[in-house]
N, C-alpha and C positions, 0 to 999 in steps of 0.2 A: 546131390553133392556139388558145392560151388567150386569152380576152378580158380587158382591163384593168378592175379594179373601181374605182368612184368613191369618193373619200375621203368618209367620213361625219362629220357634226358639225363643230365648230370645231377648228381646229388648235391645238396647244399654245401657239403664239405668240399666237393670238387670245385664248385663255382667260386667258393671263397678263395681257394688256392690259386685259381686262374686270375682272379682279380688282384690278389696280392702280387702275383708274378708280373702282371701288366704294370702295376704301379712301380714296382721295383725296376722294371725295364725302362720305363719313362724317366724315372729319377736318375738311373745310371746313365742314360743317354744325355740327359741335360748336364750332368756333372762332367761327362766326357767332352761334351761340346764346349762347356765353359773352360775346361782345361785346355782344349785345343785352341780356342779363341784367345786365350791369354798368352799363347806362344807368339813369338815374333816371326813374321813372314815377309817375303818380298813379292810385290805384285805391282800392277800399274793402275793408274787412275787419271781422270781428266780434270784439269783445273782451268777455269776461266781466267783470263789475264787482264789486269789493269796496268796501264803503262804510266809510270811516274817520272818526274824530274826531266821533262822535255826542256832542252835549252830555250832560254827566253826569246831568242831571235829566230827560232825554228818553228815550223808548223808541219804536222803530218798531212800529206796530200793524198795518200792512198789509204784504203781500209786495211789496217794491220791484222795479223793473226789474232783471233778472238779467244782461242783456247789451245792448250798444249797438253800432251800426254806425258806423264812422268812415271819413273820407276820409284816405288816407295818401299821403305823398310819400316814396318810398324806392327804392333799387336793386331791379332785377328779382328778384335772389336773395332779398332780404328780403321783398318782396311775395309771392313764391311761398311762403315759409315762413309768413307770416301767413295766407295763404289755406288752407293745409293743416293747420297745427297749431292747438291750443287756445291762445288768448292771454288774459291777464288784466291789468287795469289798475285802479288805485285811484282813487276819487273821494272828496274830502273833504266832510264834511257841516257843516263849521264855518261856512260862509258861506251857509247856506240863507236863503231869504226866506219870510216868512209872508204869505199872501194869504187873508184871511178865516180859515177853519178849517183850511186846508191849508198845508203847507210845500212850497216848490219849490226845486229845484236846477238851475242853469244850467251844464251841463257845459262849454260853450264859453268860460266865464270861467275855466276851469281848464286851458287848453291848455298853459301853461307847466309846471304840475304834472304833467300827463299825459306830456308829452314828456320830463320829467326821469326818467321810469321806463323810457324806451325807449333803444335804441342811438343813437349820435350821427347815424348816416346815415339814421335814420327820423324823420319829422316828421308828427304828426297835424295836419292842416289844419283839420278841422272834425269835430265830433260830430254825426251826422245827426239824432239825437233831441235837440232843443235844450232840452227841459224835462222834468224828472223830478219827479213829485209824490210826497209822503209824507204818511201819516197818523200824526202823532206825538202821544203822550200824555205827560202829566206823570208823571214817574217818582218815586214816593214810597216810603218805607220805613216799615213798621208792625210793632209787636211784638204777637204774638198768643199766647194761652195754648194749651198742648198738652192735649188732653182724653184721659184714659185710657180704653181699651176692652179691659180684660183681665178674664177671669173665672177665679177661683181656687177649686179644690176641694182641701181639705186632708185628709191622712190623719187618722184619728180621734185627737184629743188634741193636734193641732198647729195652729199658727196664726201670724199675723204678730205680732211683738213691737211694731211700730210701723207706721205707714202706709207704703205703697210709695213709693219715691223715683223720680221721673222726671227724667232729666237729658239735655238741658235741659228745664225745665218750660214754657218759652216759646221761640219762635223769631222771627226777623225775616223778613218777606216784603217783596219789592221788586217794583214793577210800576206800570202805569198806575193813576192814582187811581180811574178808573171801575171797575176790577176789585178793587182793594185795599179800597175803602171797605166793601164788603159782607162782607168776611172778618173775623171776630172771634175765631175759634178754629180750630185744626187738630186733627183726630181721628187716633188711631192706627188702623191696620188691626187688627181684633179678634184677640185671642189668648186661648186657653183652655188652662189647665194643670190636670192632675188628679193626685190622690194625692200631694200635696206634703208632704214631711217634711224638707226642707233649704232653705238660703238660696236666694233667687231672684236670678239675674243673667242678663239676656237683652237682646237688641236688637230693637226694634220699628220697623217702617216706618210712615211717616206717610201718610195719605191725601192724594194730590195734589189741589189745588183745581182747579175748572174754569178754562179758559183758561190751562193750565199753560205753554203756549208763550210767554205774555206775563209770567209771574210767576217770580221767582227766590226760592228759599227758602234760608235760612242753613244748614239741614241737612234731610235727608229721613229721618233716623233718630234715635231717642232710645234711651237706655239705661234699663232698669228694674231696680231692685235692691230687695230686701226681706229683712229678717232673720226667719227662721222658727225657732220653738222649740217644745218640748213645753210644753203649758200646765199650770199648777197654780193652785189657788185658795187664797186666804188671807183673813184678816180682822183687824180691830182696832177698838177703840172710841174715839170722840172725844166731847168735850162738845158740847152744843147751844149754838150761837152765834146770837143774835138781832141783826139789823142794823136800822138806821133806827128804833130804839126811842126815844121821848121820854125825857128825863132824869127826869121826874116819874112815870114809869110803871114799875111792877114787874111782871114776868111770870114766872110759874112754869110749867114745862113738864113734861109727863109722856110719856115719860121725860126725864131731864136728860142722858142720853148716848145715842148711837146707834151701831149696829154698821155698819161699812163692810166689805162683802164684795167682793173684787176678784179678777180673773184677770190673770195675767202669765206671761211665759216663765219656765221653770224657772231659767235662768241669771240672771234679774233678781230672783228672789223675795227675796233677802236685801237688796236695795236699796230695798224698799218698806217704809214705816213711816207713822205717823200724821201726818207732815209732808208726805206725798206728795199729799194732797188737802186741799182747803179746802171745807167744806160749811157753808152758812149757812141761816138761816130769816129771811124778810123780814117785818117788822112791817107794811109797806105792804100786804101781802095782806089783813090785817085792816082797815086803813083803807079799802080799796076795797070791802070787803064785811064790815060789822060783825056779820053773822049767822054767819059761819064759826066753827067751833070747833077747826079743825085747820090747821096750817101744813105746807106741803110743802117738802122740802129743795131747795136750789139749789146745784149744784156749781159753784163759782167757779173752782176750779183743780184740775187733775189731772195727775199725772206722765205723760209720754209712754210710760213703761214699762208702764202699766196699760192693758190692752186692753178691759176691761169693768168696770163698777162698779155696785154696788147698795147702797142705804141701807135699813137695817132698824131700826125700822119705816119704812114709806114715808111716813107722816104722824105728826106729834106733836100731842098735845092741849095746849092752853095755857089759863092762867087769869091774868086781869089784876087787879092790885091797884093802886088809885089812892090 
């Protein structure tokens, strides 16, 4: 005679009921949660801050507060989003107040401006940090000269036909007066060129001043150009010219003409003549020292195409007839 076995576990009907109850419980919880999240609550959240409307002649010299905690009134869905995501709000610096040497901003006076940046269902009730301080400097602009720092080594027989051109030769710097006042020039980062036998055209970086984070520069680069040519030598003679001589004084010189020896680029050689220079001798040299017997030449004018100039003889002898 076989014995009857006991049924094990839940019956299928019982399992089905448990499953249905679980689904009902989950759905009920979701509905409850949705209902709760749709209600309006008050809580806090952190907002990163962007500062706007800084007065044109001012510059922030310290690192300001980067984020503020605010009290919010919003639906639960929105509050959850503000708790989890990064949020940003703008504060205007147009209505700062000055107290002694510091400037302060009162964020709670800008609640309308803050709320205009948020969805309609969200309201910032209060900014928990009620005062934000700033160190502001007077923002000034100053023109400073660019100082060349370039070393040139030319191939034998070559050289510049005229001085290097730096463009721009000066720049504008803008920043707090306490930093700008001490800056009178900006140097280039040094450059060295070797074996040059053709025209120069390059860009040079400028050395950034100290406290660069507070100073703006109109440019950080300059262009350097120069005309390079093969050099040649030439000469011509000009008459001796005495200046500042009294009308009643007659001066004889020995010699009465001098030789001008010059160097210039080969392409400019034909442009040089005796009108390209003005050499004089000053009678006042004798008036200052009546024992001298020679006058030395003074180059009053020289063409930019001439790179070097020599007067021969270097002194002239003179005789005064009264």
